[in-house]
Backbone as ProteinMPNN parsed JSONL, in Angstrom:
{"seq_chain_A": "ELQGQQISKANPTIVDINTTAFIPDEWVGSAEQKMIEYKRLADVKSQLELDYITEEWKDRFSKAPESVENLIKLIKIRLAATDVKISLIRETSENIRIYTPFLQAEWNIIQKTLPSNILKKLKFTIAPKSCTDGKSIILMNSQYSSFNEIFDTLTNLFYYIKETANKYQNPS", "coords_chain_A": {"N_chain_A": [[161.634, 162.341, 131.001], [163.878, 163.885, 131.707], [165.843, 162.281, 131.005], [165.963, 162.404, 128.291], [163.951, 160.799, 126.949], [160.917, 160.515, 125.15], [157.963, 161.24, 126.601], [154.69, 160.279, 126.549], [151.904, 162.344, 126.806], [148.744, 162.26, 128.12], [145.738, 163.617, 126.841], [143.667, 165.539, 129.103], [140.878, 164.116, 130.506], [137.469, 165.143, 129.342], [134.993, 166.176, 131.396], [131.613, 166.297, 131.655], [129.236, 166.573, 133.49], [126.122, 166.978, 134.875], [125.762, 169.024, 137.724], [125.719, 170.822, 140.561], [128.42, 172.752, 140.918], [130.798, 174.855, 141.796], [132.881, 177.665, 142.959], [132.079, 179.67, 145.454], [131.962, 183.29, 145.553], [131.94, 184.629, 148.138], [133.027, 182.751, 149.85], [135.748, 182.42, 149.209], [136.501, 184.987, 149.415], [136.771, 187.082, 147.299], [136.077, 187.892, 143.962], [138.337, 187.94, 142.272], [140.194, 186.238, 143.67], [138.884, 183.9, 143.636], [139.021, 183.363, 140.8], [141.784, 182.759, 140.774], [141.876, 180.501, 142.175], [140.343, 178.777, 140.562], [141.905, 178.497, 138.473], [144.137, 177.08, 139.56], [142.971, 174.755, 140.092], [142.339, 173.889, 137.541], [144.927, 173.402, 136.524], [145.651, 171.096, 137.858], [147.288, 168.129, 138.196], [147.466, 165.661, 139.423], [146.275, 163.383, 141.978], [147.646, 163.904, 144.442], [148.293, 166.637, 144.17], [145.723, 167.613, 144.04], [145.007, 167.054, 146.662], [146.655, 168.551, 148.138], [145.912, 171.177, 147.501], [143.158, 171.057, 148.518], [143.598, 170.764, 151.154], [144.796, 173.098, 151.878], [142.845, 174.909, 151.355], [141.0, 174.233, 153.235], [142.444, 175.277, 155.574], [142.779, 177.935, 154.984], [140.123, 178.907, 154.069], [138.059, 177.783, 155.45], [135.607, 175.223, 156.166], [134.656, 173.559, 153.163], [131.968, 174.629, 151.127], [129.039, 172.642, 149.611], [128.96, 172.853, 146.971], [131.585, 173.441, 146.408], [132.763, 171.047, 147.234], [131.615, 169.303, 145.395], [132.77, 170.24, 143.114], [135.446, 169.422, 143.603], [135.129, 166.774, 143.479], [134.381, 166.455, 140.7], [136.961, 167.124, 139.722], [138.393, 164.905, 140.575], [137.169, 162.654, 139.413], [137.938, 163.49, 136.703], [140.791, 163.146, 136.89], [140.874, 160.43, 137.401], [139.819, 159.229, 135.299], [141.206, 160.289, 133.234], [143.701, 158.908, 133.811], [143.185, 156.368, 132.899], [142.903, 156.553, 130.261], [140.385, 157.487, 129.434], [138.499, 159.544, 127.094], [136.264, 161.271, 127.247], [133.495, 162.044, 129.254], [130.161, 162.424, 129.376], [127.231, 163.531, 130.339], [123.869, 162.713, 129.527], [120.101, 162.978, 129.041], [119.265, 160.444, 129.521], [121.478, 158.805, 130.352], [124.96, 158.313, 131.313], [127.554, 158.932, 129.327], [130.54, 157.362, 128.519], [133.4, 157.687, 126.913], [135.715, 155.526, 125.479], [138.917, 153.874, 124.835], [138.686, 151.291, 124.386], [138.303, 148.15, 122.885], [136.138, 145.425, 122.041], [137.066, 142.734, 123.116], [138.953, 143.649, 125.125], [137.069, 145.03, 126.932], [135.62, 142.781, 127.534], [137.356, 141.313, 129.352], [137.878, 143.347, 131.21], [135.084, 143.778, 132.391], [134.66, 141.268, 133.752], [136.171, 141.774, 136.008], [134.668, 143.613, 137.471], [132.532, 144.511, 140.187], [129.119, 143.429, 140.787], [127.388, 145.397, 141.385], [128.218, 147.646, 140.056], [128.562, 146.75, 137.438], [126.002, 146.188, 136.714], [124.973, 148.548, 136.076], [125.889, 149.278, 133.656], [126.39, 149.546, 130.159], [128.022, 148.157, 127.308], [128.998, 149.436, 124.334], [130.029, 149.524, 120.717], [131.603, 152.365, 119.252], [130.317, 154.583, 116.866], [131.688, 154.87, 113.585], [132.074, 157.492, 112.856], [132.575, 158.639, 115.229], [134.837, 160.522, 117.043], [135.731, 160.438, 119.593], [136.446, 157.951, 120.886], [136.973, 154.521, 120.791], [134.841, 153.045, 121.83], [131.801, 153.166, 123.684], [130.787, 153.332, 126.828], [127.794, 153.074, 128.398], [126.313, 154.447, 131.093], [123.729, 153.916, 133.443], [122.209, 156.379, 134.781], [119.881, 157.322, 135.873], [117.857, 158.336, 138.435], [119.803, 158.468, 140.138], [121.939, 160.025, 142.523], [124.347, 162.757, 142.451], [126.576, 162.007, 144.122], [126.232, 159.245, 144.05], [126.833, 158.72, 141.462], [129.537, 159.754, 141.248], [130.683, 157.955, 143.018], [130.368, 155.431, 141.623], [131.641, 155.961, 139.169], [134.132, 156.472, 139.978], [135.022, 154.091, 141.122], [134.723, 152.354, 138.995], [136.666, 153.167, 137.326], [138.923, 152.643, 138.925], [138.825, 149.846, 138.891], [139.269, 149.396, 136.257], [141.973, 150.442, 135.866], [143.35, 148.586, 137.763], [142.876, 146.293, 136.337], [144.207, 146.715, 134.007], [146.895, 147.134, 135.007], [147.28, 144.558, 135.953], [147.441, 143.035, 133.483], [149.517, 144.297, 132.246], [151.659, 144.011, 133.898], [152.094, 141.255, 134.704], [152.401, 138.806, 137.296]], "CA_chain_A": [[161.967, 163.555, 130.228], [165.248, 164.177, 131.924], [166.896, 161.321, 130.267], [165.769, 162.541, 126.865], [162.861, 160.033, 126.444], [159.691, 161.0, 124.859], [156.805, 160.787, 127.517], [153.404, 160.512, 126.019], [151.053, 162.953, 127.942], [147.391, 162.022, 127.731], [144.969, 164.819, 127.149], [142.929, 165.38, 130.257], [139.368, 163.824, 130.099], [136.517, 166.242, 129.524], [133.931, 165.689, 132.317], [130.505, 167.116, 131.424], [128.185, 165.99, 134.376], [125.246, 168.027, 135.526], [125.726, 169.084, 139.12], [126.086, 172.26, 141.021], [129.912, 172.739, 141.216], [131.573, 176.124, 141.816], [133.523, 178.435, 144.131], [131.238, 181.028, 145.741], [132.898, 184.565, 145.951], [132.013, 184.783, 149.615], [133.845, 181.619, 150.455], [137.227, 182.825, 149.142], [136.67, 186.453, 149.789], [136.629, 187.905, 146.265], [135.959, 187.268, 142.458], [139.722, 187.598, 141.902], [140.851, 185.061, 144.428], [138.093, 182.729, 142.989], [139.595, 183.017, 139.455], [143.083, 182.228, 140.948], [141.651, 179.03, 142.704], [139.898, 177.926, 139.488], [143.177, 178.306, 137.585], [144.999, 176.262, 140.298], [142.288, 173.478, 139.655], [142.436, 173.552, 136.091], [146.214, 172.987, 136.297], [145.763, 169.92, 138.668], [147.713, 166.888, 137.267], [147.503, 164.394, 140.168], [145.557, 163.374, 143.13], [148.535, 164.501, 145.36], [148.31, 167.959, 144.045], [144.487, 168.114, 144.479], [144.927, 166.952, 148.069], [147.423, 169.684, 148.785], [144.912, 172.388, 147.358], [141.986, 171.089, 149.221], [144.04, 170.902, 152.63], [145.121, 174.436, 151.981], [141.646, 175.674, 151.351], [140.425, 174.12, 154.567], [143.045, 176.127, 156.424], [142.518, 179.393, 154.537], [138.743, 179.516, 153.862], [137.145, 176.908, 156.401], [134.989, 174.022, 155.448], [134.212, 173.842, 151.813], [130.485, 174.303, 150.862], [128.759, 171.48, 149.024], [129.318, 173.346, 145.52], [133.038, 173.233, 146.116], [132.946, 169.716, 147.302], [131.19, 168.691, 144.045], [133.781, 170.638, 142.143], [136.65, 168.716, 143.81], [134.784, 165.356, 143.063], [134.569, 166.375, 139.348], [138.434, 166.983, 139.401], [138.882, 163.513, 140.987], [136.734, 161.921, 138.166], [138.834, 163.676, 135.675], [142.064, 162.629, 137.097], [140.969, 158.992, 137.554], [139.333, 158.873, 133.966], [142.609, 160.465, 132.294], [144.655, 157.794, 134.143], [142.802, 155.035, 132.252], [142.655, 156.895, 128.888], [138.996, 157.931, 128.999], [138.615, 160.746, 126.435], [135.167, 162.112, 127.439], [132.29, 161.782, 129.951], [129.136, 163.477, 129.13], [125.806, 163.242, 130.866], [122.594, 163.013, 128.759], [119.033, 162.937, 130.078], [119.034, 159.065, 129.883], [122.588, 158.101, 131.016], [126.186, 159.046, 131.222], [128.414, 158.215, 128.144], [131.94, 157.258, 128.752], [134.134, 157.424, 125.571], [136.818, 154.78, 125.882], [139.701, 153.392, 123.962], [138.689, 149.835, 124.664], [137.867, 147.114, 122.013], [135.24, 144.393, 122.817], [137.869, 141.963, 123.758], [139.426, 144.38, 126.271], [135.976, 145.225, 127.754], [135.154, 141.696, 128.252], [138.23, 141.175, 130.377], [137.544, 144.388, 132.301], [133.927, 143.467, 133.111], [134.74, 140.229, 134.689], [136.617, 142.222, 137.348], [133.719, 144.522, 138.061], [131.543, 144.086, 141.08], [127.886, 143.317, 140.121], [126.68, 146.553, 141.649], [128.716, 148.558, 139.008], [128.206, 145.979, 136.294], [124.513, 146.298, 136.35], [124.626, 149.873, 135.696], [126.746, 149.696, 132.458], [126.182, 148.8, 128.806], [129.118, 148.62, 126.506], [128.688, 149.578, 122.781], [131.134, 150.06, 119.975], [131.279, 153.745, 118.908], [130.103, 154.714, 115.315], [132.877, 155.17, 112.856], [132.255, 158.89, 112.762], [132.99, 159.255, 116.454], [136.375, 160.801, 117.362], [136.136, 160.45, 121.008], [136.725, 156.762, 121.418], [136.644, 153.327, 120.012], [133.575, 152.405, 122.378], [131.183, 153.855, 124.688], [130.191, 152.629, 128.002], [126.689, 153.716, 128.888], [125.965, 154.251, 132.521], [122.47, 154.3, 133.799], [122.265, 157.399, 135.908], [118.639, 157.768, 136.169], [117.447, 158.194, 139.874], [121.153, 158.499, 140.885], [122.457, 161.255, 142.971], [125.701, 163.132, 142.072], [127.472, 161.216, 145.063], [126.2, 157.872, 143.671], [127.476, 158.768, 140.175], [130.814, 159.803, 141.598], [131.186, 156.614, 143.464], [130.276, 154.411, 140.573], [132.662, 156.226, 138.098], [135.589, 156.364, 140.503], [135.046, 152.605, 141.289], [134.931, 151.786, 137.643], [138.097, 153.592, 136.923], [139.786, 151.875, 139.756], [138.855, 148.495, 138.458], [139.905, 149.403, 134.853], [143.218, 150.561, 136.245], [143.788, 147.51, 138.243], [142.939, 145.254, 135.491], [145.333, 147.079, 133.13], [148.044, 146.846, 135.746], [147.483, 143.053, 135.987], [147.848, 142.559, 132.288], [150.81, 144.89, 131.838], [152.784, 143.586, 134.833], [151.755, 139.913, 135.191], [153.481, 138.317, 138.193]], "C_chain_A": [[163.549, 163.975, 130.462], [166.28, 163.532, 131.243], [166.654, 161.416, 128.707], [164.69, 161.661, 126.276], [161.663, 160.919, 126.248], [158.699, 160.44, 125.795], [155.612, 161.268, 126.86], [152.548, 161.186, 127.11], [149.705, 162.765, 127.282], [146.595, 163.341, 127.944], [144.018, 164.664, 128.372], [141.39, 165.131, 129.794], [138.571, 164.991, 130.246], [135.289, 165.529, 130.236], [132.745, 166.689, 132.144], [129.379, 166.348, 132.192], [127.487, 167.06, 135.01], [125.216, 167.996, 137.141], [126.223, 170.592, 139.539], [127.585, 172.125, 141.621], [130.574, 174.07, 140.994], [132.107, 176.682, 143.065], [132.872, 179.679, 144.263], [132.336, 182.167, 146.214], [133.073, 184.67, 147.507], [132.877, 183.836, 150.317], [135.197, 181.97, 150.473], [137.435, 184.283, 149.359], [136.461, 187.441, 148.659], [136.512, 187.072, 144.944], [137.388, 187.05, 141.96], [140.313, 186.507, 142.552], [140.064, 183.744, 143.905], [138.696, 182.308, 141.66], [140.979, 182.372, 139.781], [142.886, 180.631, 141.384], [141.078, 178.152, 141.512], [140.891, 177.523, 138.478], [143.994, 177.206, 138.128], [144.132, 174.732, 139.963], [142.447, 172.999, 138.446], [143.801, 172.924, 135.75], [146.48, 171.611, 137.025], [146.3, 168.659, 137.894], [147.743, 165.461, 137.999], [146.748, 164.506, 141.531], [146.181, 164.159, 144.41], [148.335, 166.107, 145.456], [146.759, 168.531, 144.366], [144.435, 167.99, 146.081], [145.497, 168.195, 148.768], [146.506, 170.936, 148.662], [143.714, 172.309, 148.339], [142.333, 171.354, 150.819], [144.347, 172.47, 152.807], [143.813, 175.281, 152.065], [140.941, 175.476, 152.654], [141.109, 175.086, 155.577], [142.747, 177.677, 155.993], [140.995, 179.77, 154.579], [137.699, 178.727, 154.778], [136.682, 175.76, 155.542], [134.424, 174.429, 154.2], [132.722, 173.656, 151.837], [130.255, 173.123, 149.98], [129.008, 171.813, 147.503], [130.811, 173.148, 145.398], [133.342, 171.807, 146.387], [132.652, 168.821, 146.005], [132.287, 169.143, 143.011], [135.016, 169.766, 142.334], [136.195, 167.267, 143.236], [134.866, 165.369, 141.43], [136.053, 166.283, 138.907], [138.921, 165.503, 139.625], [138.358, 162.461, 139.827], [137.637, 162.238, 137.0], [140.238, 163.11, 135.669], [142.055, 161.129, 136.957], [140.632, 158.616, 136.019], [140.64, 159.072, 132.984], [143.62, 159.371, 132.507], [144.31, 156.565, 133.396], [142.302, 155.389, 130.712], [141.155, 157.084, 128.423], [139.181, 159.236, 128.343], [137.486, 161.828, 127.002], [133.987, 161.49, 128.292], [131.287, 162.85, 129.843], [127.811, 162.831, 129.493], [124.691, 163.655, 129.834], [121.353, 162.855, 129.666], [118.776, 161.461, 130.286], [120.315, 158.284, 130.614], [123.807, 158.989, 130.878], [126.865, 158.15, 130.134], [129.87, 158.269, 128.538], [132.571, 156.852, 127.601], [135.405, 156.779, 126.037], [137.66, 154.309, 124.589], [139.622, 151.88, 123.722], [137.945, 149.057, 123.34], [136.915, 146.132, 122.739], [135.91, 143.51, 123.632], [138.314, 142.476, 125.194], [138.349, 144.603, 127.234], [135.531, 143.842, 128.331], [136.069, 141.185, 129.301], [137.96, 142.089, 131.517], [136.2, 144.06, 133.007], [133.82, 142.294, 134.044], [135.335, 140.594, 136.015], [135.635, 143.018, 138.152], [132.737, 143.956, 139.082], [130.072, 144.154, 140.35], [127.224, 144.679, 140.29], [127.037, 147.718, 140.611], [128.341, 147.925, 137.644], [126.856, 146.311, 135.847], [124.099, 147.458, 135.689], [125.12, 150.303, 134.309], [126.268, 148.784, 131.282], [127.375, 149.282, 127.927], [128.615, 148.562, 124.97], [129.903, 150.137, 121.944], [130.783, 151.491, 119.424], [131.058, 153.762, 117.382], [131.474, 155.194, 114.747], [133.133, 156.643, 112.758], [132.713, 159.454, 114.179], [134.608, 159.309, 116.676], [136.737, 160.848, 118.661], [136.582, 159.128, 121.595], [136.318, 155.669, 120.442], [135.232, 152.744, 120.555], [133.158, 153.438, 123.295], [130.581, 152.998, 125.731], [129.06, 153.701, 128.542], [126.276, 153.51, 130.348], [124.72, 154.738, 132.89], [122.521, 155.076, 135.046], [120.978, 157.877, 136.335], [118.408, 157.445, 137.718], [118.645, 158.064, 140.627], [121.482, 159.873, 141.453], [123.874, 161.495, 142.418], [126.846, 162.207, 142.933], [127.444, 159.8, 144.567], [126.985, 157.754, 142.263], [128.949, 158.754, 140.344], [131.43, 158.579, 142.139], [131.256, 155.588, 142.445], [131.492, 154.62, 139.586], [134.167, 156.111, 138.778], [135.908, 154.9, 140.784], [135.388, 152.027, 139.849], [136.232, 152.023, 137.064], [139.148, 152.815, 137.75], [139.98, 150.424, 139.258], [139.517, 148.4, 137.055], [141.418, 149.427, 135.094], [143.9, 149.307, 136.756], [143.832, 146.312, 137.28], [144.111, 145.48, 134.253], [146.742, 146.868, 133.809], [148.387, 145.281, 135.634], [148.002, 142.547, 134.713], [149.182, 143.137, 131.74], [151.926, 144.424, 132.744], [152.301, 142.173, 135.407], [152.887, 139.405, 136.042], [153.472, 136.869, 138.231]], "O_chain_A": [[164.298, 164.324, 129.55], [167.364, 164.027, 130.934], [167.12, 160.564, 127.95], [164.505, 161.778, 125.065], [161.399, 161.874, 126.979], [158.556, 159.218, 125.824], [155.45, 162.462, 126.607], [152.466, 160.668, 128.223], [149.513, 163.046, 126.1], [146.709, 164.042, 128.95], [143.604, 163.524, 128.582], [140.81, 165.783, 128.926], [138.836, 165.82, 131.117], [134.709, 164.54, 129.787], [132.915, 167.86, 132.483], [128.656, 165.559, 131.583], [128.073, 167.959, 135.613], [124.707, 167.057, 137.753], [126.978, 171.313, 138.887], [127.849, 171.483, 142.638], [130.896, 174.314, 139.831], [131.797, 176.191, 144.151], [132.983, 180.611, 143.466], [133.275, 182.008, 146.993], [134.174, 184.778, 148.046], [133.425, 184.176, 151.365], [135.858, 181.893, 151.509], [138.581, 184.717, 149.475], [136.019, 188.557, 148.932], [136.778, 185.874, 144.842], [137.638, 186.055, 141.279], [141.018, 185.785, 141.847], [140.643, 182.663, 143.795], [138.875, 181.122, 141.383], [141.33, 181.441, 139.055], [143.616, 179.721, 140.992], [141.309, 176.944, 141.475], [140.823, 176.513, 137.777], [144.535, 176.418, 137.352], [144.748, 173.724, 139.616], [142.677, 171.808, 138.233], [143.902, 172.07, 134.87], [147.532, 171.028, 136.764], [145.635, 168.242, 136.945], [147.964, 164.388, 137.436], [146.626, 165.582, 142.115], [145.532, 164.842, 145.203], [148.238, 166.735, 146.51], [146.564, 169.65, 144.842], [143.815, 168.844, 146.715], [144.98, 168.758, 149.732], [146.351, 171.672, 149.637], [143.301, 173.317, 148.912], [141.597, 171.97, 151.588], [144.117, 173.005, 153.892], [143.756, 176.266, 152.802], [140.334, 176.414, 153.17], [140.393, 175.676, 156.386], [142.49, 178.507, 156.866], [140.644, 180.841, 155.076], [136.526, 179.1, 154.785], [137.198, 175.399, 154.484], [133.787, 175.477, 154.09], [132.211, 172.713, 152.44], [131.266, 172.555, 149.566], [129.287, 170.835, 146.809], [131.27, 172.712, 144.343], [134.251, 171.329, 145.709], [133.317, 167.842, 145.666], [132.629, 168.367, 142.119], [135.619, 169.377, 141.334], [136.998, 166.668, 142.521], [135.366, 164.398, 140.862], [136.416, 165.574, 137.969], [139.77, 164.996, 138.892], [139.086, 161.56, 139.407], [138.085, 161.304, 136.335], [140.783, 162.675, 134.655], [143.029, 160.547, 136.479], [141.234, 157.651, 135.55], [141.026, 158.241, 132.162], [144.308, 158.939, 131.582], [145.192, 155.714, 133.273], [141.506, 154.698, 130.077], [140.772, 156.878, 127.272], [139.926, 160.058, 128.877], [137.753, 163.017, 127.177], [133.564, 160.388, 127.941], [131.518, 164.014, 130.169], [127.397, 161.777, 129.01], [124.63, 164.795, 129.373], [121.48, 162.632, 130.869], [118.054, 161.178, 131.243], [120.148, 157.301, 131.336], [123.768, 160.14, 130.443], [126.759, 156.926, 130.064], [130.32, 159.359, 128.891], [132.367, 155.705, 127.203], [136.122, 157.338, 126.866], [137.168, 154.352, 123.461], [140.395, 151.302, 122.958], [136.929, 149.59, 122.894], [136.936, 146.062, 123.968], [135.528, 143.381, 124.795], [138.087, 141.851, 126.23], [138.633, 144.384, 128.412], [135.115, 143.764, 129.487], [135.517, 140.574, 130.216], [137.827, 141.659, 132.663], [136.214, 144.075, 134.238], [133.029, 142.287, 134.987], [135.114, 139.923, 137.023], [135.743, 143.099, 139.376], [132.139, 142.921, 138.788], [129.918, 144.909, 139.39], [126.525, 145.098, 139.368], [126.231, 148.615, 140.366], [127.82, 148.637, 136.786], [126.623, 146.68, 134.695], [123.146, 147.519, 134.912], [124.872, 151.409, 133.829], [125.868, 147.624, 131.376], [127.698, 150.463, 127.796], [127.893, 147.659, 124.55], [130.644, 151.026, 122.363], [129.6, 151.709, 119.161], [131.647, 152.925, 116.698], [132.263, 155.845, 115.432], [134.283, 157.051, 112.592], [133.17, 160.593, 114.277], [135.407, 158.385, 116.52], [137.861, 161.223, 118.996], [137.071, 159.13, 122.725], [135.531, 155.816, 119.506], [134.542, 152.045, 119.813], [133.86, 154.378, 123.666], [129.912, 152.007, 125.436], [129.294, 154.827, 128.982], [125.917, 152.394, 130.724], [124.503, 155.937, 132.716], [122.804, 154.602, 136.146], [120.931, 158.81, 137.136], [118.762, 156.359, 138.177], [118.576, 157.565, 141.75], [121.251, 160.849, 140.74], [124.53, 160.554, 141.97], [127.863, 161.78, 142.385], [128.48, 159.137, 144.616], [127.683, 156.773, 142.009], [129.631, 157.927, 139.74], [132.545, 158.198, 141.783], [132.253, 154.866, 142.429], [132.221, 153.694, 139.232], [135.165, 155.723, 138.17], [137.077, 154.534, 140.667], [136.338, 151.26, 139.696], [136.827, 151.18, 136.394], [140.171, 152.397, 137.208], [141.083, 149.881, 139.211], [140.223, 147.44, 136.746], [142.116, 148.543, 134.596], [144.96, 148.962, 136.235], [144.696, 145.442, 137.387], [144.741, 144.571, 133.711], [147.672, 146.437, 133.125], [149.485, 144.831, 135.307], [148.909, 141.714, 134.723], [149.85, 142.536, 130.9], [153.084, 144.459, 132.327], [152.15, 142.071, 136.624], [154.069, 139.491, 135.709], [154.293, 136.264, 138.92]]}, "name": "protein", "num_of_chains": 1, "seq": "ELQGQQISKANPTIVDINTTAFIPDEWVGSAEQKMIEYKRLADVKSQLELDYITEEWKDRFSKAPESVENLIKLIKIRLAATDVKISLIRETSENIRIYTPFLQAEWNIIQKTLPSNILKKLKFTIAPKSCTDGKSIILMNSQYSSFNEIFDTLTNLFYYIKETANKYQNPS"}
């Protein structure tokens, strides 16, 4: 940007996963402080920024309750998904739908890099033409999975997608 070049900014991924994730008033001291901390989280653009905030919270407010830990994990999912151009992650009663920009050929390359424990939970499908959230949808079986298992699977999936993209963008 400083050099006058246009930098494309990806819209942050929308993450809609059912879990208990919030900042309790009593943990931060007041409703006003809670709103300040929510605003800070909404503005986070990198893992480094998130790490800074969570370290500050440990110093100021003590150990985070589980609801705050879950909120931090949702932000981590958002950051990792945004990084690989995922537009939307939405949980339904049967699965988690991950709306992607990938074509079938791209998914074929990505899935070859995935460990079997992740791949067995996923199903790739082309999005209907009426879908404005992506070219394809990855369906992740989330039945009988805890939020921590969902978090681990999603963050690992996005890690492998990024590694595959980097490999093909920067072949050595």
